[in-house]
PAZAPA-4460 file (N, C-alpha, C; in steps of 0.05 Angstrom, whole numbers, plus 32768, in hexadecimal, padded with zeros to 4 digits):
% residues 238
    n_x    n_y    n_z   ca_x   ca_y   ca_z    c_x    c_y    c_z   seq   type   mol
   8781   91A2   82DF   8784   9187   82E5   8768   917B   82F3     1      M     A
   8766   9188   830E   8754   9184   8327   8739   9186   8317     2      L     A
   8735   919E   830B   871B   91A7   82F8   8711   9192   82E3     3      R     A
   8726   918B   82D8   871A   9173   82C3   8710   915F   82D1     4      A     A
   8728   9152   82E3   871F   913D   82F2   8700   913E   82FC     5      M     A
   86F7   9154   830A   86E2   9157   831C   86CB   915A   8303     6      L     A
   86C9   9164   82ED   86B8   9163   82D8   86B5   9147   82CF     7      R     A
   86CD   9138   82CB   86C2   911C   82C0   86BC   9108   82D7     8      F     A
   86BE   9112   82F0   86B0   9100   8308   8699   9105   830C     9      L     A
   868F   911E   8303   8672   912B   8307   865C   9115   82F1    10      S     A
   8670   9119   82DA   865F   9104   82C1   865E   90E8   82CC    11      A     A
   8677   90DE   82DC   8675   90BD   82E0   865D   90BB   82F8    12      A     A
   8654   90CE   830B   863E   90CD   8319   8628   90D1   830C    13      A     A
   8625   90DF   82F2   8608   90E1   82E3   860B   90C3   82D3    14      L     A
   861C   90B9   82CB   861D   909D   82BC   8614   908A   82D5    15      I     A
   8618   908B   82EA   8613   9074   8301   85F5   907B   8300    16      F     A
   85F0   9090   8307   85D1   9097   8309   85BF   908A   82F4    17      A     A
   85CB   9091   82D4   85B6   9087   82C2   85B8   9068   82BE    18      L     A
   85D3   905A   82C7   85D3   9043   82BD   85C1   9031   82D1    19      V     A
   85BC   9041   82ED   85AB   9032   8304   858D   903D   8300    20      T     A
   8581   9049   82E9   8569   9054   82E9   8558   903D   82DB    21      S     A
   853A   9044   82D9   852C   9032   82CE   8530   9031   82AB    22      P     A
   853C   904A   82A4   8544   9047   8284   854D   9031   827E    23      L     A
   8566   9027   828F   8572   9011   8280   856C   8FF3   8292    24      V     A
   8559   8FF4   82A1   8550   8FDD   82B4   854E   8FC5   82A1    25      A     A
   8556   8FAE   82A7   854C   8F9A   8296   8534   8F91   829F    26      A     A
   8524   8F80   828C   850C   8F74   8291   850F   8F5E   82A9    27      A     A
   84F8   8F5A   82B7   84F8   8F45   82CE   8503   8F2C   82C1    28      P     A
   8514   8F1D   82D1   8520   8F05   82C5   8538   8F06   82AF    29      G     A
   8538   8F20   82AA   854F   8F20   8295   856D   8F1F   829C    30      S     A
   8571   8F28   82B5   858B   8F28   82BE   8595   8F11   82BC    31      M     A
   85B1   8F0B   82AF   85BD   8EF4   82A9   85D0   8EEB   82CB    32      P     A
   85D5   8EDA   82CE   85E3   8ED1   82E5   8603   8ED3   82E3    33      N     A
   860D   8ED3   82CC   8628   8EE0   82C6   862A   8EF2   82B7    34      A     A
   863C   8F02   82B0   8642   8F1A   82A0   865A   8F18   828A    35      A     A
   8650   8F0F   8274   8668   8F0A   8261   866E   8F23   8257    36      P     A
   8686   8F24   824B   869B   8F3D   823F   8680   8F43   8223    37      L     A
   867D   8F5B   8221   866D   8F68   8209   8683   8F65   81F0    38      P     A
   8675   8F60   81DA   867F   8F5A   81BA   868B   8F7D   81BB    39      D     A
   8699   8F81   81A4   86A3   8F9B   819D   868C   8FAE   8195    40      A     A
   867E   8FA4   818E   8665   8FBC   8181   8659   8FC4   819C    41      A     A
   8650   8FB1   81AE   8642   8FBA   81C7   8658   8FCB   81DB    42      L     A
   866E   8FC5   81D9   8686   8FD6   81E6   868A   8FF0   81DB    43      R     A
   8687   8FF4   81C4   8688   900D   81B5   866A   901B   81BB    44      A     A
   8655   9012   81B7   863C   9020   81C6   8640   9027   81DA    45      E     A
   8649   9019   81F0   8649   901F   820D   865D   9037   8210    46      L     A
   8672   9036   8201   8685   9043   81FE   867B   906A   81F9    47      H     A
   8669   906A   81E4   8659   9080   81DA   8647   9087   81ED    48      C     A
   863E   9074   81F7   8623   907B   820F   8636   908C   821F    49      A     A
   8649   9081   822C   8659   9097   8243   865F   90AC   8238    50      A     A
   866A   90AF   821E   8677   90C4   8218   865D   90DB   8213    51      A     A
   8646   90CE   820A   862E   90E1   8208   8623   90EB   821F    52      F     A
   8623   90E1   8236   8621   90E4   8250   8632   90F9   825D    53      A     A
   8646   90F9   825A   865B   9109   825C   865D   9127   8251    54      I     A
   864F   9123   8237   8648   913C   8229   8634   914C   822D    55      A     A
   8622   913D   8233   8603   9141   8241   8608   9155   825B    56      A     A
   8618   9145   826E   861C   9158   8283   8630   9171   8282    57      S     A
   8646   9172   826D   864E   9186   8268   863E   91A0   8257    58      E     A
   8629   9198   8249   861E   91A9   8240   860C   91B1   8256    59      Q     A
   8604   91A7   8267   85EF   91B4   827F   8600   91C4   828A    60      A     A
   8619   91C5   8291   862D   91D5   82A2   8635   91EC   8290    61      R     A
   862D   91EC   8273   862E   9203   8263   8650   9205   8253    62      G     A
   865B   91EE   8251   8674   91EB   8249   8673   91F3   8227    63      S     A
   8685   9200   821B   8681   920E   81FE   868B   91F6   81ED    64      A     A
   869E   91E6   81F7   86A3   91CF   81E7   868D   91BC   81E6    65      A     A
   867F   91B5   81F7   866E   91A3   81FD   8651   91AC   81E4    66      A     A
   864C   91C8   81EA   8636   91D5   81DA   863F   91D5   81C2    67      L     A
   8654   91D5   81B6   865A   91CF   819A   8651   91BD   8192    68      A     A
   864C   91A0   81A1   863E   9185   8199   8623   9189   8194    69      L     A
   8618   9173   818A   85FC   9172   8185   85EF   9171   81A3    70      P     A
   85D6   917B   81A0   85CC   917D   81C2   85C5   9162   81CC    71      P     A
   85CF   9156   81DF   85CC   913B   81EA   85BF   9134   8203    72      L     A
   85B1   9149   8211   85A4   9145   8224   858F   9130   8221    73      A     A
   8580   9133   820B   856B   911C   8203   8576   9104   81F4    74      V     A
   8580   910C   81E0   858B   90F2   81CA   859F   90E5   81DA    75      R     A
   85AF   90EE   81E4   85C5   90E2   81FA   85BC   90CF   820D    76      G     A
   85AB   90DA   8215   859B   90CA   8234   858B   90AF   8221    77      K     A
   8580   90B9   820E   8570   90A0   8200   8583   908F   81F5    78      R     A
   859F   9090   81E7   85B2   9087   81DD   85B7   9073   81F3    79      F     A
   85C0   907F   8211   85CC   9074   8228   85B7   905E   822E    80      F     A
   859C   9064   8228   858A   9051   8237   8588   9034   8222    81      A     A
   858D   903C   8209   858B   902A   81F9   85A5   9016   81F8    82      E     A
   85BB   9026   81FE   85D4   9012   81FC   85D6   9005   8212    83      A     A
   85C7   900F   822B   85C6   8FFD   8242   85B6   8FE5   8245    84      G     A
   859C   8FEC   8235   8588   8FD3   8230   8597   8FBE   8222    85      A     A
   85A6   8FC4   8207   85B2   8FB1   81F8   85C4   8FA4   8204    86      H     A
   85D2   8FB3   821A   85E8   8FA0   8227   85E2   8F91   823B    87      A     A
   85C7   8F91   8248   85B8   8F84   825B   85AC   8F6D   824A    88      V     A
   8598   8F77   823B   8586   8F62   822B   8594   8F54   8219    89      E     A
   85A2   8F5D   8207   85B8   8F54   81EC   85CD   8F45   81F7    90      Q     A
   85E2   8F5A   8200   85F6   8F52   8204   85FB   8F3E   8222    91      G     A
   85E6   8F40   8236   85E5   8F2B   8247   85F4   8F31   8262    92      G     A
   85FB   8F4A   8262   860D   8F5D   827A   85F7   8F63   8291    93      L     A
   85FF   8F63   82A7   85EF   8F6E   82BF   85EF   8F89   82C1    94      T     A
   85E0   8F9C   82CF   85E2   8FB1   82CC   8600   8FBD   82DC    95      Q     A
   860A   8FAC   82EF   861E   8FB0   82FD   8636   8FAF   82E6    96      E     A
   8638   8FA1   82D8   864C   8F97   82C0   864A   8FB4   82B0    97      A     A
   8633   8FBC   82A6   862E   8FCF   8296   863E   8FEB   82A5    98      V     A
   8635   8FF1   82BC   863A   9005   82CC   865C   9005   82C4    99      R     A
   8665   8FEC   82D7   8683   8FED   82D8   8690   8FF5   82B4   100      D     A
   8685   8FEC   82A4   8693   8FF6   828D   8690   9010   8285   101      L     A
   8677   9023   828B   8674   903A   8284   868B   9049   8293   102      L     A
   8688   903C   82B3   869B   9051   82C0   86B7   904D   82BE   103      M     A
   86C4   9031   82AF   86DE   9031   82A6   86E3   9046   8290   104      A     A
   86CD   904C   827B   86D1   9058   8268   86D4   9076   826F   105      D     A
   86C3   9081   8283   86CB   9098   8293   86DD   9098   8298   106      V     A
   86E6   9087   82A9   8704   908C   82B5   871C   908F   829F   107      A     A
   871A   907D   828C   872A   907F   8276   8727   909D   8266   108      D     A
   870E   90AB   8264   8710   90C2   8251   8717   90D7   8266   109      M     A
   8713   90D0   8281   8722   90E4   8298   8741   90E5   8297   110      Q     A
   8751   90C7   8295   876B   90D2   8292   8775   90D9   8277   111      R     A
   8763   90D5   825F   8772   90E4   824B   8765   90FF   8244   112      R     A
   874F   910C   8258   8752   9129   8256   8757   913A   8269   113      A     A
   876D   9130   8277   8781   913D   8290   878A   9158   8281   114      A     A
   8794   9153   8267   87A2   916B   8257   8792   9180   824F   115      A     A
   877A   916B   823D   8766   9188   8230   874D   9174   8231   116      D     A
   873A   917B   823E   8721   9169   8243   8715   9174   822F   117      P     A
   870F   918F   8225   86FD   9194   820E   8705   9185   81F3   118      D     A
   8721   917F   81F0   872A   916F   81DA   8723   9156   81D8   119      R     A
   8723   9146   81F2   871F   912A   81F8   86F9   9127   81F6   120      E     A
   86EA   9136   81FD   86D0   9138   81FE   86C9   9136   81DC   121      L     A
   86D3   9146   81CD   86CD   9142   81AD   86D7   912F   81A4   122      A     A
   86EF   9127   81AB   86FA   9110   81A3   86EC   90F5   81A9   123      A     A
   86E1   90F9   81C1   86C9   90DC   81C7   86B1   90DF   81B9   124      A     A
   86A4   90F9   81BD   868A   90FB   81AF   8688   90F7   8190   125      V     A
   8698   9107   8189   8690   910A   8162   8693   90EF   8157   126      K     A
   86A5   90DE   815C   86A4   90C3   814C   8689   90B1   8155   127      P     A
   867F   90B7   8166   8665   90AC   816E   864C   90B6   8164   128      C     A
   864E   90CF   8159   8635   90DD   814F   8625   90CF   8139   129      L     A
   8639   90BF   8128   8627   90B2   8114   8614   909C   8123   130      A     A
   861D   908F   8138   8612   907E   8143   85FA   9083   8154   131      R     A
   8600   909F   815E   85E9   90A8   8171   85D0   90B0   8156   132      L     A
   85D5   90BD   813F   85C6   90BC   8129   85B2   90A5   8121   133      D     A
   85BD   908A   8120   85B5   9077   811A   85A2   9068   812B   134      A     A
   85AB   9072   8145   8595   9066   8164   8584   9077   8165   135      V     A
   8587   908D   8167   8577   90A7   8172   857C   90C2   8160   136      V     A
   8567   90BF   814B   8561   90D2   8133   8565   90F0   8143   137      P     A
   8577   9100   8131   8577   911F   813E   855E   9127   8143   138      P     A
   8556   913A   8159   853E   914F   815C   8536   9159   8146   139      L     A
   851A   915A   8144   850B   916E   8133   850E   918D   8138   140      Q     A
   850F   9198   8129   8514   91BA   8129   84F6   91BF   8130   141      V     A
   84E8   91C6   8144   84CA   91CF   8143   84CA   91EC   8138   142      P     A
   84B1   91F2   812D   84A8   920B   8126   849D   9219   813A   143      D     A
   8495   9230   8138   8487   9241   8149   846B   9234   8152   144      L     A
   845C   922A   8142   8442   921D   8149   8446   9203   8155   145      A     A
   845C   91F7   8150   8462   91DE   8163   8468   91E8   817E   146      Q     A
   8479   91F8   817F   848A   9200   8198   8470   9209   81A6   147      C     A
   845E   921B   819F   8447   9222   81AB   8431   920B   81B8   148      A     A
   8434   91F2   81A9   8428   91DE   81B2   8437   91D2   81CA   149      A     A
   8454   91D1   81CA   8462   91C1   81DA   845F   91D0   81F0   150      I     A
   8462   91E9   81F0   8467   91F7   820B   844A   91FA   8217   151      L     A
   8434   91F6   8208   8419   91F6   8217   8416   91DF   8221   152      T     A
   841E   91C1   8214   841B   91AE   8223   842C   91A8   823D   153      L     A
   8445   91B7   823E   8452   91BB   8254   8444   91C3   8265   154      A     A
   8437   91D8   8260   842B   91ED   826D   8415   91DE   8280   155      W     A
   8409   91CD   8274   83F1   91BE   8279   83FB   91AA   828D   156      E     A
   8411   919A   8288   841D   9184   8299   841F   9192   82B7   157      E     A
   8430   91AC   82B9   8434   91B6   82CB   841C   91C6   82DC   158      E     A
   840C   91CC   82D0   83F6   91DA   82DD   83E1   91C4   82E8   159      R     A
   83E4   91AA   82E1   83D3   9193   82ED   83E6   918B   8307   160      A     A
   83F8   9198   830B   8408   9191   8326   8406   91AA   8339   161      K     A
   83F6   91B9   8332   83F5   91D3   8344   83EF   91F0   8338   162      G     A
   83DE   91F8   8332   83D3   9217   8324   83E4   9227   8328   163      A     A
   83F2   922C   8340   8401   9241   8347   8420   923D   834B   164      E     A
   842A   9222   8341   8443   9220   833F   8453   9235   832A   165      A     A
   8466   9239   8330   8477   924D   8324   847F   9243   8306   166      A     A
   8483   922E   82FF   848D   9219   82ED   8478   9219   82D4   167      A     A
   845E   921A   82E8   8445   9218   82D3   8443   9235   82C5   168      A     A
   8448   9248   82D4   8442   9264   82D6   8458   926F   82B7   169      R     A
   846E   9269   82BD   8489   926C   82A9   847C   925E   828A   170      D     A
   8472   9247   8292   846B   9236   8277   8454   9243   8268   171      L     A
   843F   924E   8280   842A   925D   826B   8431   9272   825C   172      Q     A
   8443   9282   8269   844D   929E   825D   845C   9295   8241   173      T     A
   846F   9280   8248   847D   9279   822F   846C   9270   8214   174      L     A
   8455   925E   821E   8442   9253   820D   842A   926B   81FB   175      A     A
   8427   927B   820B   8418   9295   8201   842A   92A4   81EE   176      Q     A
   8447   92A8   81F9   8455   92B5   81E5   8458   92A7   81CB   177      V     A
   845F   928C   81CE   8461   9283   81B1   8442   9282   81A4   178      L     A
   8431   9277   81B0   8418   927B   81A2   840D   9292   8193   179      T     A
   841A   92AA   819A   8412   92C5   8190   8427   92C7   8177   180      T     A
   8435   92BE   817D   8452   92C2   8161   8448   92AF   8151   181      R     A
   843B   9299   815B   8436   9282   8143   8420   928E   8139   182      A     A
   840C   9296   8141   83F1   92A6   8135   83FE   92BE   8125   183      R     A
   840F   92CD   812C   8417   92E4   811C   8429   92DA   8108   184      A     A
   8438   92C3   8106   8442   92BE   80E9   842E   92B2   80D8   185      A     A
   841E   92A3   80E3   8409   929C   80C8   83FB   92B6   80BE   186      V     A
   83F4   92CC   80D1   83E9   92E1   80C4   83FC   92FA   80B8   187      I     A
   8417   92FB   80BC   8428   9302   80AB   842B   92F9   808D   188      T     A
   842A   92DC   808C   842B   92C9   807A   8413   92D1   806B   189      A     A
   83FD   92E2   806C   83E6   92E6   805E   83D2   92D4   8067   190      G     A
   83CE   92C8   807B   83BB   92BA   8088   83A4   92C6   809A   191      G     A
   838F   92BE   809D   8379   92C9   80AC   8381   92C5   80CA   192      S     A
   8370   92D8   80DD   8376   92CD   80F8   836A   92B1   80FE   193      G     A
   8352   92AD   80E9   834A   9294   80F6   8361   9278   80E7   194      D     A
   836A   927F   80D3   837F   9270   80C8   8395   926D   80E0   195      A     A
   8399   9281   80EF   83AC   927D   80FD   83A4   9269   8114   196      A     A
   838E   926D   8122   8382   9265   8135   8387   9241   812D   197      D     A
   8375   9245   8117   837A   9227   8111   8396   9215   810E   198      A     A
   83AF   9221   8108   83C5   921D   80FF   83D3   9213   8121   199      A     A
   83C6   9222   8134   83D1   9224   814B   83C2   9209   815A   200      V     A
   83A7   9208   8154   8399   91F2   8161   83A6   91DB   8156   201      Q     A
   83A5   91CF   813B   83AA   91BE   812B   83CB   91B8   813B   202      T     A
   83DA   91C9   8138   83F7   91C3   8142   83F7   91BB   8161   203      A     A
   83E9   91BF   816F   83DF   91B8   818D   83D9   9198   818D   204      R     A
   83C6   9196   8178   83BA   9179   817B   83C8   9168   816B   205      E     A
   83D8   916C   8159   83EF   9156   814F   83FD   9153   8166   206      V     A
   8409   9164   8173   841A   9165   8184   8419   9155   81A2   207      M     A
   83FB   915B   81A2   83F6   9149   81C1   83EF   912C   81B0   208      R     A
   83ED   9126   819E   83E1   9110   8193   83FF   9103   8195   209      A     A
   8417   9110   8190   8436   9106   8190   8441   9101   81A9   210      E     A
   8433   9116   81B7   8446   9111   81D2   8430   90EC   81E3   211      A     A
   8416   90F0   81DC   840C   90D9   81E4   8411   90BA   81D5   212      A     A
   841A   90BD   81BF   841E   90A9   81AD   8440   90A2   819D   213      N     A
   8446   90B5   819B   8465   90B1   818D   847B   90AC   81A5   214      R     A
   848C   9096   819E   84A5   908F   81B6   84AF   90A9   81B8   215      P     A
   84B5   90AF   81CD   84C2   90CC   81D2   84B4   90E6   81D6   216      G     A
   8499   90E1   81C9   848D   90F4   81CD   8494   9112   81C2   217      G     A
   8493   9126   81D0   849D   9142   81CA   84BA   9145   81D0   218      V     A
   84C5   912F   81D8   84E5   912D   81E1   84F3   9126   81BF   219      G     A
   84E2   9123   81AD   84EB   9121   8191   84F3   913E   8188   220      N     A
   84EA   9151   8191   84EE   9171   818B   8504   9179   8199   221      Y     A
   8513   9190   818B   8529   919E   8199   851A   91B4   81A5   222      D     A
   850F   91AC   81C2   84FD   91C5   81D3   8510   91DA   81D4   223      I     A
   852B   91DC   81D9   853C   91F1   81DC   8535   9202   81C6   224      A     A
   852A   91FF   81B2   852A   9215   8199   8510   9220   81A1   225      R     A
   84FF   9213   81B3   84E6   9225   81B6   84F0   923D   81CB   226      C     A
   84FD   9234   81DF   8506   924B   81EF   8512   9260   81E1   227      Y     A
   8521   925D   81CE   852A   926D   81BA   8516   927C   81A8   228      D     A
   8504   9273   81A2   84EB   9282   8198   84DD   928D   81A9   229      L     A
   84D6   9289   81BF   84CA   9297   81D6   84D9   92AC   81E2   230      A     A
   84F3   92AE   81D8   8501   92CB   81E6   84F8   92E2   81E1   231      A     A
   84F8   92F6   81F8   84EF   9312   81EF   84FF   9322   81D5   232      P     A
   84EB   9334   81CA   84F6   933E   81B1   850E   9357   81C3   233      D     A
   851E   935B   81B2   852D   9374   81C4   8521   938B   81C7   234      A     A
   8502   9392   81BE   84F6   93A9   81C7   84E3   93A4   81DB   235      K     A
   84E0   938B   81E6   84C6   9384   81F0   84D1   9375   820B   236      S     A
   84B9   9370   821B   84BE   9361   822F   84A8   934F   8230   237      H     A
   84A3   9336   8244   8489   9328   824A   8474   933B   825A   238      Y     A
***
């Protein structure tokens, strides 16, 4: 019982942090003086936002039940931001009112989850998945060349913070592994070394453009897949 309560209280803290973050902040002058009650559609949207925040927290914790659900660290946060923005800008709610509604949802889920938190999590999240797909399309699954480009861009970003940063070195290693494997895949398929180089370079240029111009940038891709593709072979090491 105590463990279940602590898990859901942790999610409540996460929700509070998200609700007061810039992601759901209203534009200057848009905060109303009064906070009307949300309509049924908006209330359902906020309920799903709370459920996704809890599920994302559980996925980060390594919960098997949560990991059986679609990854929500990125998409769930975007949905949360959209729901918060709708509540403030279209529903006329204050941020405090949004927070209170979300916390009420968490408390209700906590109460119902006392006996079986995993079952309650699935019951809360699964009915919301169609709504999630409509608001935040599923993440694209990147191929080797795209992963090489994504990790190269991440390495460049970290390197700019400090050439000796451990995170930069780790990302450099992963980017190099993925680049090597992407080139090898082209060559194995019958392409030349030049064709392999061109494929890697093209993927990098396309990804750089997406990062700069596409809403969400590389966050539209399932980046966890890239770490899987960069995993050491059984008989080798970096």
